[in-house]
C-alpha positions, 0 to 999 in steps of 0.5 A: 117871046114879044108876040108882036116884035118876035124878039124873044123877051129879055128874063124878069129881074127875079128870075135873073136874080134867081139862077145867078143865085144858084150860080153862086150857091154851087159855085161856094158848094163847089169850093167847100167841097175842095176845101174839107176834101183837100186831101183826097184832091191833093192824093197821088194815083195808086192801086188799080189807077195804075191798072187804067192808065197802063190800058191807054199807053197801047197805040189805038187803046181807044178802040182795042180789046182791053178797053172793049172787053166783054169777057172781063169782070170789069167792063168800064171803058167809059171810065177807060176812054176818060181815063185815058182823054186826061193822061193824053192831056195832063200827064202822069200829073195825078192832082189834075185827074183829082180836079177833074174828078171834083168838076165830076162831082159838082156836076152831080149836084147840079143833075140833081137839083134838077131831078129834085125840082122835075119831082116835085121839089121845090127850091129849099128842097132840092138844093137841101138835096144836092148839099148832102150828095156834094158834102157826103163823106164818100167822096173822098174816095172818089175825089181820092180814087181815080179809078172810082170816078167810075162811080161819079160817071155812073150817078152823072148818067144814070140822074140825066136818065131819072130827069128825061123820065121823070117828067109827067108825059114823058115824049118819044125824045125823051124816052131814047134820050134817055135809053141812049144815056143808059146805055153811057151809063152801063159803059161807066160802071155796073150798078147802073143796073139798078137803074131801070128799077130806080125808074119804075119807082119813080114812075110809078109814084108819078101815075094816076089811078088804081095801082094795078094800072099804075103799075102797068104803065110805069112797066110801059113807060120803062121798057127800054131800060129793061130791054137794053139791060136784059141785052148787056146781061145776055153779052156779058154772061154769053162771053163771060165763058171766055174770060182770061181767068175762070170764067165768073159772072160778072162784076155785081151779078154775082147770084147768077153764078151760084158759086159767086153767090155762095162764096158772097152771102155770107158777108151780106150783114157784114156789107149790110151794115157797112154800108148803111153807116156809110151812107149816114156820113159816119165821122170816123172810119179806118181803111185798111187794104188787107181788112177794109172798112173799120167803125168805132162802136160810136158810128154805129150807135149814131148811124143807127140814130140817124135813120131811126130819124130819117125813117120817121120822117119819111114815114110822117111825109108818105102820111101827110100825102108827101111821096119825094121823101119815099121815093128816095129811099126806094131809090136808096134800098135798089142802088145799095142791094148789089153791092150787098153780094159784090165781093167777101170780105171787104167793102169800099166806100164808092159802093153806096154811089148809085143809093146815094142820090135817092137818100138825098132826096129822101133828106131834102123832101125832109128838110122842105117839109121842115122848113115849112114850119120854122118861121121866115128868119130862122130859114137861113140859120138853119140851113147854115147849121146843116151845112156846117155839121154836113162840113163838119162831118166831112172835115172829119170823115171823109178823107179816110181812104188816104188820111193817115196814109195806108200802106199802098198809097205811101208805098207807090209814092215811095217807089216812084221817087226810087224809080225817078231817081234811079232811071231818070230816063229810061230807054223804050222798052229796057229793064228797071230793077226796083230794089228792096221790093217787099211782096205787096210791091208786085199788087201795089203797083198793078204789076208794074204799071204804076212804072209805065204808066210814069215813063210813058212806056208800055214796053218798059220791063219791070223786075222787082229785086228783094235785095236793097240797092247798092 
């Protein structure tokens, strides 16, 4: 502001060019994501997408018990509200939902850039982190599977929490704001329970003095988040006794329930192997609805090499007094631990959601450090090569959930077409018969919710008849 006139001064031309450059970069990066993840963006609804959609069909769905059921194993009202709002706007048109998911991915990238800058990364490192996050192969999963946009929402809220509390001296407004946003994150996806621990590590790394004093200060600064987390866990565990199914600990808290813990413990090594491999943006993966993810041996070898390089370079960064890479890896470890115990047998692509921003920050710190040793003329070339590698990985392995399409996706599309052909306009509350059905159709249509969502009729009755139509 000009002190003489009291008028806001114009931003320097260099700053304006810098901001315009950022807008152009993120717009171009979003366009690249749209191209490489096109098969996922073009996918239809499938599996529990129909269940989420069906919840939003009843009058007053936004405040009814299915939306706010604390006894449910999966409690994600923010995700339900988002999906319901989009259904009201777009109807039963999945591509619109996937485009919204692409926009959420852009928001993630921008927020991670801001977090990186606040933590001390320069523009190059922060942009590298955002690029790694947005072009990661696992995004194909969240872009294709509308139900898994809970990952996108929780990471967005989580990054806001980190950004608010990562300043040198967060004030009361920042603490209150971060605590409120943390509540939204918990209502989006259970993995958000890791956020207080992630912020604790960040606050410790920012603090001054001896380690004990820094630890005490970090605990004081994150106490509101831990209080909210304790209240959330108490409510979820208390209401779980009233679950319609067998009483069990809420999802992502199996260690609080001995039966669930005992069932998941034998699969922890396999989950760890698969999740760490997923984090390296695998160039090849196959998803089977019955048996989960499968990787060729070459992918595991590449993953080991990539992790060895990342850890080695982060250690080098730490020895040089640069701590952001170490904090990023700590963030990754904290975010990846709960999914190790999530459920027996099965690992999903979006289980790396809360861990990936930390890994992306670590990679951004490495890129920034390495770029300093390069001649100025080579930096854009090496940056372009890095983006090209990420694009190649995303094109090769980013759409494995839908390409080739597994039966649960192809079958849902086939049944939708069959129903539209045989029942172009069924009366509300009437009964339709799905002839020539197979046993899996009940599961893959969420007990017929596919057709209720398709016809916007929560009272529609669906009968599955294995006999072929006449």
